[in-house]
C-alpha positions as CSV (number, residue, x, y, z in Angstrom):
1,M,13.7,-3.8,6.1
2,L,15.4,-1.5,3.5
3,P,14.8,1.8,4.1
4,N,16.2,3.1,0.8
5,L,14.0,0.4,-1.5
6,R,11.9,3.1,-3.6
7,V,10.4,0.4,-6.0
8,L,8.9,-3.4,-5.7
9,T,8.9,-5.9,-8.5
10,L,6.1,-8.3,-7.8
11,S,4.4,-11.2,-10.3
12,H,1.2,-11.5,-10.5
13,Y,-0.8,-14.7,-11.1
14,G,-3.5,-13.8,-14.0
15,E,-6.3,-16.4,-15.2
16,T,-3.7,-18.5,-17.3
17,P,-0.3,-18.2,-17.6
18,A,-0.3,-15.8,-21.0
19,D,-1.8,-13.4,-18.1
20,D,0.7,-13.4,-15.5
21,L,2.3,-9.8,-15.1
22,Q,5.7,-8.3,-13.5
23,V,4.4,-5.2,-11.6
24,T,6.2,-2.6,-10.2
25,L,5.1,-0.5,-7.5
26,S,6.6,2.8,-5.9
27,A,6.7,1.9,-2.3
28,L,6.3,5.5,-1.0
29,C,2.4,5.8,-2.4
30,I,1.0,3.0,-1.0
31,K,-0.9,3.5,2.0
32,A,-2.2,-0.3,3.2
33,V,-2.3,-3.7,1.9
34,V,-5.7,-6.0,2.1
35,A,-5.0,-10.0,1.8
36,K,-7.2,-13.1,1.3
37,D,-6.4,-16.7,0.6
38,T,-7.6,-17.8,-2.9
39,E,-6.3,-20.1,-5.7
40,V,-5.5,-19.3,-9.4
41,Q,-3.8,-21.6,-12.1
42,G,-4.5,-24.2,-9.2
43,R,-2.1,-22.8,-6.9
44,P,-3.0,-21.3,-3.6
45,V,-2.1,-17.5,-3.6
46,K,-3.3,-14.5,-1.8
47,Q,-5.5,-12.0,-3.8
48,V,-4.0,-8.7,-2.1
49,T,-5.4,-5.5,-2.9
50,V,-2.9,-2.2,-2.6
51,L,-4.7,0.8,-1.5
52,F,-2.5,4.0,-2.7
53,M,-2.5,7.6,-1.3
54,D,-3.6,9.0,-4.6
55,S,-5.1,6.4,-7.0
56,E,-7.4,3.7,-7.2
57,P,-6.9,0.4,-5.8
58,L,-4.9,-2.7,-7.5
59,E,-5.9,-5.9,-7.2
60,L,-3.1,-8.3,-7.6
61,N,-2.6,-12.1,-6.9
62,L,0.7,-12.8,-5.7
63,N,2.8,-15.7,-4.0
64,E,3.2,-15.8,0.0
65,I,6.7,-14.2,-0.3
66,D,5.8,-11.4,-3.0
67,T,3.1,-11.0,-0.3
68,L,5.1,-11.1,2.6
69,Q,7.4,-8.5,1.2
70,L,5.1,-6.1,0.0
71,Q,3.7,-6.3,3.7
72,S,7.3,-5.4,5.1
73,V,7.9,-2.7,3.0
74,V,4.8,-0.8,3.3
75,G,5.6,-1.4,7.2
76,S,8.9,-0.2,7.4
77,Y,7.8,3.1,4.9
78,G,5.0,3.8,7.7
79,F,7.2,4.7,10.0
80,L,9.6,6.7,8.0
81,D,9.0,10.9,7.9
82,E,8.4,12.4,4.5
């Protein structure tokens, strides 16, 4: 992965298209990611809970590619020393 990547922008699917969001996260602050299959707006997505080192969890509905990218970034930073 890209060890110099500091932020990650993801597309969140809301209950309606008007609720869709672009979310940018700091990759260094993420502690863990939990994902499960669900359906939003008639499409299969992953309901993802992002656990941070120092704040409340965030729930997102992400497509498969964004979920894999988030998991890869968290995995990459898990091996770096602060």
